[in-house]
Structures are given as structure tokens and as C-alpha cells.
C-alpha positions in Angstrom: -32.2 -7.1 -57.0 -28.5 -6.1 -57.2 -29.2 -3.4 -54.6 -30.8 -6.0 -52.3 -27.8 -8.2 -52.5 -25.5 -5.4 -51.7 -27.6 -4.6 -48.6 -27.4 -8.2 -47.5 -23.6 -8.3 -47.8 -23.3 -5.1 -45.8 -25.6 -6.5 -43.1 -23.6 -9.7 -42.9 -20.5 -7.6 -42.6 -21.9 -5.8 -39.6 -22.8 -9.2 -38.0 -19.4 -10.7 -38.5 -17.4 -9.2 -35.6 -20.0 -10.4 -33.1 -20.4 -14.0 -34.4 -23.5 -15.7 -35.6 -26.9 -15.6 -33.8 -26.3 -19.2 -32.9 -23.2 -18.1 -31.0 -25.3 -15.8 -28.8 -24.3 -12.5 -30.5 -26.4 -9.8 -32.0 -25.8 -6.6 -34.0 -28.1 -4.8 -31.7 -26.2 -2.9 -29.0 -28.7 -3.5 -26.3 -28.7 -7.3 -27.0 -24.8 -7.3 -27.0 -24.8 -5.6 -23.5 -27.1 -8.3 -22.2 -24.9 -11.0 -23.7 -21.8 -9.5 -22.1 -23.5 -9.5 -18.8 -24.7 -13.0 -19.0 -21.5 -14.5 -20.2 -20.2 -14.2 -16.6 -22.1 -17.4 -15.8 -19.8 -19.3 -18.2 -16.7 -18.6 -16.2 -13.3 -18.5 -17.8 -14.5 -20.2 -20.9 -16.2 -16.9 -21.9 -13.1 -14.8 -21.7 -12.2 -15.0 -25.4 -15.7 -13.7 -26.4 -15.6 -11.0 -23.7 -12.2 -9.9 -24.8 -13.5 -9.5 -28.3 -16.3 -7.3 -26.9 -13.7 -4.9 -25.5 -13.4 -3.6 -29.1 -17.1 -3.0 -29.5 -18.1 0.4 -30.8 -20.7 0.7 -28.1 -19.4 2.0 -24.8 -21.9 0.3 -22.7 -21.0 -3.1 -24.3 -17.4 -2.5 -23.4 -18.3 -1.6 -19.8 -20.4 -4.7 -19.4 -17.6 -6.8 -20.9 -14.9 -5.5 -18.5 -17.3 -5.9 -15.6 -17.8 -9.5 -16.5 -14.1 -10.1 -17.0 -13.4 -8.7 -13.5 -16.1 -10.8 -12.0 -14.8 -14.0 -13.5 -11.4 -13.1 -12.0 -9.1 -15.9 -13.1 -5.5 -16.0 -14.5 -7.1 -15.7 -18.0 -8.7 -12.4 -17.0 -5.4 -10.6 -16.8 -4.6 -10.2 -20.5 -8.1 -8.8 -21.4 -7.9 -6.4 -18.4 -4.5 -5.2 -19.6 -6.2 -4.6 -23.0 -9.0 -2.7 -21.3 -6.5 -0.3 -19.6 -5.9 1.0 -23.1 -9.5 2.0 -23.6 -10.0 5.8 -23.8 -13.0 5.7 -21.4 -12.1 6.5 -17.8 -14.7 4.1 -16.3 -13.2 1.2 -18.2 -9.7 2.2 -17.2 -10.8 2.3 -13.5 -12.6 -1.0 -13.6 -9.7 -2.7 -15.4 -7.3 -1.3 -12.9 -9.3 -2.5 -9.9 -9.7 -5.9 -11.6 -6.0 -6.3 -12.0 -5.5 -5.5 -8.3 -8.4 -7.8 -7.4 -6.6 -10.8 -8.9 -3.7 -10.3 -6.4 -5.9 -9.0 -3.6 -9.2 -10.9 -3.7 -12.1 -8.7 -2.8 -10.5 -5.4 -3.7 -13.2 -4.4 -6.1 -15.7 -4.2 -3.2 -13.6 -1.6 -1.5 -11.7 0.1 -4.4 -12.9 3.1 -6.5 -15.1 0.8 -8.6 -17.3 0.2 -5.6 -18.4 3.9 -5.6 -18.4 4.6 -9.3 -21.3 6.6 -10.7 -21.8 7.7 -14.3 -24.0 10.5 -15.6 -23.4 10.8 -19.3 -19.7 11.5 -19.8 -19.1 12.4 -16.1 -17.6 9.7 -13.9 -17.7 10.2 -10.1 -16.3 8.0 -7.3 -14.9 8.4 -3.8 -11.5 7.3 -2.9 -11.4 5.5 0.5 -9.5 7.4 3.1 -7.9 4.2 4.3 -4.9 3.6 2.1 -2.7 1.1 3.9 -3.3 -2.0 1.8 -0.2 -3.6 0.2 0.6 -7.1 -1.1 2.9 -9.4 0.7 6.6 -9.0 -0.4 6.8 -12.5 -1.6 3.9 -12.1 -4.1 5.2 -11.8 -7.7 3.2 -9.4 -9.9 3.4 -9.7 -13.6 5.7 -7.0 -15.0 3.2 -6.0 -17.7 0.6 -5.3 -15.0 2.9 -2.8 -13.3 3.8 -1.3 -16.7 0.1 -0.8 -17.5 -0.6 0.8 -14.1 2.4 3.1 -14.6 1.3 4.1 -18.0 -2.2 4.9 -16.7 -0.9 6.9 -13.8 1.2 9.0 -16.2 -1.4 9.5 -18.9 -4.9 8.0 -18.2 -7.9 9.7 -19.7 -9.0 11.3 -16.5 -7.5 12.4 -13.2 -9.6 9.8 -11.4 -8.3 6.9 -13.5 -4.7 8.2 -13.1 -5.0 8.6 -9.3 -6.6 5.1 -9.2 -3.7 3.6 -11.1 -1.2 5.3 -8.9 -3.0 3.8 -5.8 -2.9 0.3 -7.5 0.8 0.6 -8.3 1.4 1.2 -4.6 -0.7 -1.7 -3.4 1.2 -4.0 -5.8 4.6 -2.6 -4.8 5.2 -1.7 -8.4 8.8 -0.5 -8.4 8.9 -0.5 -12.2 6.2 2.1 -12.2 8.3 4.6 -10.2 9.4 6.7 -13.3 5.8 7.1 -14.4 4.7 8.0 -10.8 7.5 10.6 -10.6 6.2 12.2 -13.7 2.6 12.0 -12.5 3.4 13.6 -9.2 4.1 16.9 -11.1 0.5 17.2 -12.1 -1.7 19.9 -10.5 -4.3 17.4 -9.3 -4.3 16.9 -5.5 -5.6 13.4 -5.4 -3.2 12.2 -8.0 -0.2 13.8 -6.2 -1.4 12.3 -2.9 -1.8 8.8 -4.4 1.6 8.9 -5.9 3.2 9.9 -2.6 1.5 7.1 -0.8 2.6 4.7 -3.5 6.2 5.8 -3.1 5.9 5.1 0.7 4.7 1.6 0.0 7.2 0.8 -2.8 10.1 2.1 -0.7 12.5 3.2 -3.4 14.8 5.6 -1.6 16.1 7.2 -4.8 12.7 8.9 -5.1 13.1 11.0 -2.0 15.1 14.0 -3.4 12.9 14.0 -6.5 9.7 14.8 -4.5 11.3 17.1 -2.0 9.6 20.1 -3.6 6.3 18.9 -2.2 7.4 19.5 1.4 6.0 23.0 1.2 2.8 22.1 -0.7 -0.1 24.3 0.2 -2.5 21.4 0.5 -2.3 19.9 4.0 -3.0 16.3 2.9 -0.3 16.4 0.2 2.2 18.1 2.5 1.7 15.5 5.3 2.2 12.7 2.8 5.3 14.4 1.4 6.7 14.9 4.8 6.1 11.3 5.8 7.7 10.1 2.6 10.9 12.0 3.4 11.3 10.0 6.6 10.1 6.7 5.2 12.4 7.0 2.2 15.3 8.0 4.4 15.9 11.3 2.6 18.5 12.9 4.8 18.9 15.8 2.3 15.4 16.9 3.4 16.4 17.4 7.1 16.8 21.2 6.7 13.4 21.6 5.1 11.8 19.3 7.7 13.1 21.4 10.5 11.9 24.5 8.8 8.4 23.0 8.3 8.4 21.9 12.0 9.0 25.5 13.2 6.8 27.3 10.8 3.6 25.2 10.4 0.4 25.9 12.4 -1.0 22.5 11.5 -0.9 19.9 14.2 -0.9 17.1 11.6 2.0 18.6 9.7 3.9 19.2 12.9 3.5 15.6 14.0 4.5 14.3 10.6 7.6 16.6 10.5 8.9 15.6 13.9 8.2 11.9 13.1 10.2 12.1 9.9 13.0 14.1 11.6 13.1 11.3 14.2 13.4 8.7 11.4 16.6 10.4 10.1 19.1 9.9 13.0 21.4 12.9 13.1 23.1 14.5 16.1 21.9 17.8 14.8 18.3 16.7 15.6 19.1 16.0 19.2 18.3 19.5 20.6 14.9 19.7 18.9 14.0 16.1 20.0 14.9 16.9 23.6 12.6 19.9 23.5 9.7 17.9 22.3 10.3 15.0 24.8 8.2 16.9 27.4 5.6 18.4 24.9 1.9 18.3 26.0 1.1 16.4 22.7 1.7 12.7 23.3 2.4 12.1 19.5 5.2 14.6 19.6 6.6 13.1 22.8 6.5 9.7 21.1 8.3 10.9 18.0 10.9 12.7 20.1 11.6 9.6 22.1 12.0 7.4 19.0 14.4 9.9 17.5 16.6 10.0 20.6 16.6 6.2 20.7 17.9 6.1 17.1 20.6 8.6 17.8 21.6 6.6 20.9 23.5 9.2 23.0 24.3 7.6 26.4 23.6 10.7 28.3 19.9 10.7 27.2 19.3 7.3 28.8 18.4 8.6 32.3 15.9 11.1 30.7 14.2 8.4 28.7 14.1 6.0 31.7 12.4 8.8 33.7 10.0 9.5 30.8 9.1 5.8 30.6 8.3 5.6 34.3 6.3 8.9 34.3 4.4 8.6 30.9 0.7 8.2 31.3 -0.3 7.7 27.6 0.3 4.2 26.4 0.9 5.3 22.8 3.8 7.5 23.9 5.1 4.9 26.3 5.4 2.3 23.5 7.7 4.7 21.7 9.8 5.4 24.8 10.1 1.7 25.4 11.4 1.3 21.8 14.0 4.1 22.4 15.3 2.3 25.6 15.5 -1.0 23.8 17.5 0.6 21.0 19.9 2.0 23.6 20.5 -1.5 25.1 17.8 -2.0 27.7 16.9 -5.5 26.5 16.4 -7.3 29.8 13.2 -9.3 29.8 11.8 -8.6 33.3 8.1 -8.0 34.0 8.4 -4.2 33.9 11.2 -3.8 31.4 10.8 -1.7 28.2 11.3 -4.8 26.0 8.6 -6.7 27.9 6.2 -3.7 27.6 6.9 -3.5 23.9 6.3 -7.2 23.2 3.2 -7.3 25.5 1.7 -4.4 23.6 1.2 -6.9 20.7 -1.7 -8.2 22.8 -3.6 -4.9 22.4 -5.9 -4.7 19.4 -5.6 -0.9 19.8 -1.8 -0.5 20.1 -0.4 -3.5 18.4 -0.1 -1.5 15.2 2.2 0.9 17.0 4.5 -1.7 18.5 4.9 -4.0 15.5 6.8 -1.6 13.2 9.0 -0.5 16.1 9.8 -4.1 16.8 10.5 -4.7 13.1 13.1 -1.8 13.3 14.6 -3.0 16.6 14.9 -6.6 15.2 17.4 -5.4 12.6 19.9 -5.4 15.4 21.2 -9.0 15.7 21.3 -9.0 19.5 17.6 -7.9 19.7 16.6 -10.3 17.0 17.9 -13.3 18.9 15.9 -12.2 22.0 12.7 -11.8 19.9 13.3 -15.3 18.4 13.2 -16.8 21.9 10.1 -14.8 22.8 8.3 -15.9 19.6 8.5 -19.5 20.8 6.8 -19.0 24.1 4.6 -15.9 23.8 0.9 -15.5 23.9 -1.1 -16.1 20.7 -1.0 -12.5 19.7 2.7 -12.2 20.6 3.5 -15.2 18.4 1.5 -13.7 15.5 3.1 -10.3 15.9 6.6 -11.6 16.3 6.3 -14.0 13.4 5.5 -10.9 11.3 8.5 -9.1 12.8 10.9 -11.9 11.9 9.4 -12.2 8.5 10.4 -8.6 7.8 13.7 -8.4 9.8 14.9 -11.9 10.3 18.0 -13.5 8.9 18.9 -17.1 7.9 19.1 -18.1 11.6 15.4 -17.0 12.0 14.2 -19.5 9.5 14.1 -22.5 11.9 12.3 -20.4 14.5 9.5 -19.3 12.1 9.3 -22.8 10.6 8.6 -24.2 14.0 5.8 -21.7 14.4 4.1 -22.9 11.3 3.4 -26.1 13.3 1.8 -24.3 16.2 -1.4 -25.9 17.4 -3.2 -22.6 17.0 -4.3 -22.3 13.3 -4.1 -18.5 13.4 -0.5 -18.6 14.6 0.5 -21.3 12.1 -1.1 -19.5 9.2 0.6 -16.1 10.0 3.9 -17.9 10.5 3.6 -19.5 7.1 3.1 -16.1 5.5 6.1 -14.7 7.5 8.2 -17.7 6.4 7.4 -17.0 2.7 8.2 -13.3 3.2 11.5 -14.1 5.0 12.7 -16.5 2.4 11.8 -14.1 -0.4 13.8 -11.4 1.3 16.9 -13.6 1.7 16.9 -14.9 -1.9 
């Protein structure tokens, strides 16, 4: 009898962490998995119970719990997801990471690493999307502990996949506080992790990182080398100019050569001029484009006739956009039908080339005299021009741009008004 009583006590002790049967819990792992899955239907009210299940000894229960928390996707999901990032299982770390991003970027779990996860025993496989240009709006405030968790995972997650995924997430959320962790992670020997860290650095934009990742400019993996070369330009690392010139002359890869010249062009230095002039007539339109942009940033008056001739003779629109930018940067800001500035602004109407013109206009608009012209154009442009120029002013406007963008939020076209509202929030956040 005594032995039976002891058994009953032990059995009740096992039941305790999962609640009573009336509360929908069971000591049977299969049943607990089912409960974790079905709790999704209860919405945020089920979060406390699901959070408790994140400590379940059964891995499959924990996986179902984190999946349900991600699916519920409310403010109350964040703390349990942060807890899940500390789980030792890489799948749970990946799902928790994507869930954190999904809160700030709705729909991300359908395109992130979670969407391709496959598990066979202890082996986790997934495919990183080649498209890696997603980033939250600058005005969006991400909880500091979310960035801290992503940095910690990037530095020391339980698998290279979960670490690389966390690095990608830190970039998407512009997690500047994760930079020290990413700098440590970039010294791993895993190509995907290194690459994701480099892209994250580009998105975060912390210029102090440039010299610390300069050693990757000669990496043997082409994808990593291209990302490192691009980062040198985007992070304005002038110390890398010598190495970039060396890479440009020695590489046999078209991708690396294009990236090297583009980064050299981003770092205006009179010492670049000779190289840029050589490539202005190259048969590769991407190299011609980069050369023109670089010459425009240097701004030597004697190069103006060369660029004007190149603009009139160029047959490739992608290169012509860059030459137009160079001429605008050198003072050719008249707004006639065939002028460089008109061409640059009208390119915003092209679904194919708007992505080329917009960042160049963002850069040009940092000059007050050009910014004032673009403010006038924003009021009277086409639908696509208004949308594109509102984005430009959001990123490069000043306090005098606020009334212009505010007026665009009342545009009769809902698409223009919505984009202007986003731009206004970005602009005000920048100026705070």
C-alpha cells in the first residue's frame, strides 16, 4: 500500500508542470504536442501556457510551442520568442529568430529560412533566399533585447545555420547594438555566416566596422569577396582604397571587378580619377556606370565635356542613369526636357530602372541646391515620380522638406499619400 502511494505521488509530480487534465494538458508527449498545436486557436490568451511548454523535455513539444507562438504573432509573443532563442536546438533558434523578425516585418516567416526548414533526426536543412535586400524602415523602433538576442545567436548559436539566420535578422532590423557580436561572428570559417554578417553591416551602416572587416577583401569565396568589397564602399572605408585598386587589377571575376570599381567610385579621391577615366569607355556598361558616378563625385571641371559626350552617346539606359547622376553632381541641374536631371527623375517611372535612379537621387539630394529642385518636382511629378521623390526626401530631406512631404500625404492618389506618410515618418525620425 505504501509503495502504491509513493507511485501516485511520483505520477502526480510528473503531471504538475503541465497542469491538470481539465486544463488541457497531459503527461503524454504526443498529447502535449497536439495541445501545443491547437492552442494557436486561442490567440494571445494561450501565450502563457505555450511559454511554459518551451521548457518541455520533449523536443517536438517545444517545436510545436514555438511554431504556435510565432503564428499568434502579437506583442505578447516577443518575450516567449526571446526565451526560445536560448534553446539549444537549432530549429527552435531559427523559428524563434524568424518569429521576432515577423513581428516587425509581417509575413517574413513565409519567406525566411523557416519556410524551407526540413528536419531528419538531428539534421536541420534549409535554403537561404538569394534575395537579401529587406530592411525595416528607419523610424521603426526595435526592442533592444531583441537585437541583443540576435547578436548573441549570431555569435554563438547552436548551428551555423541558426547563427547565419540571426545575422541576417540583425541586418533586417538594423540592429546596430549587434555589431560587436557580428564582428566576432564574421571571423568564423563558415561562408554563409560570413556573408550574412557582411550584408548586415551594409544595412546597419556603422562606418566604424569598415577597417575591421577589411581582411575579407581578398577572400577566396567570390560571394564573400563581393560582399566585402561592396561593404568597403558603402561603409565609406577610405583606408581600403589601395586594396580595392589591387583587387580591381588582379581579379578575373566580372562580379568582383564590377564591385571593386563601384566601391572605388563611392570613395571620392583624386587618386581614383585616372582609373575611372579608363573605365568610362569600357565595353561593360556596369563598369562605365561606376566610372561615371565616381567622376561625378570627384567633380573635376575638366571631366564635364567627357561626361556630356558620354551622356549623349550612351546606348544603355542603366549606364546613362549613372552618367546623368554625375552631370547633376557637377552642377547640370537645369530642368529641360533632355537634361540629365530630367532623365534621372523620369527614370523613376521605369519599373526596371527606378531602383537604379532612386539611390542616386538620394545621394544627390544631400546637396541643398539639388534638394530644393527635387522638392519642387515632387509636387508636380507623375505618380511614380511623386512616390520615388517622397522616398528620396525621406532619406535626404531637411526641416524645410517637411512641409513638402506633408502636402504629399494629402495627395488624391492613395499610393502616393501612403508612401509620403512613410517618408514623413522617416524624415522626422532622422531629424530628431
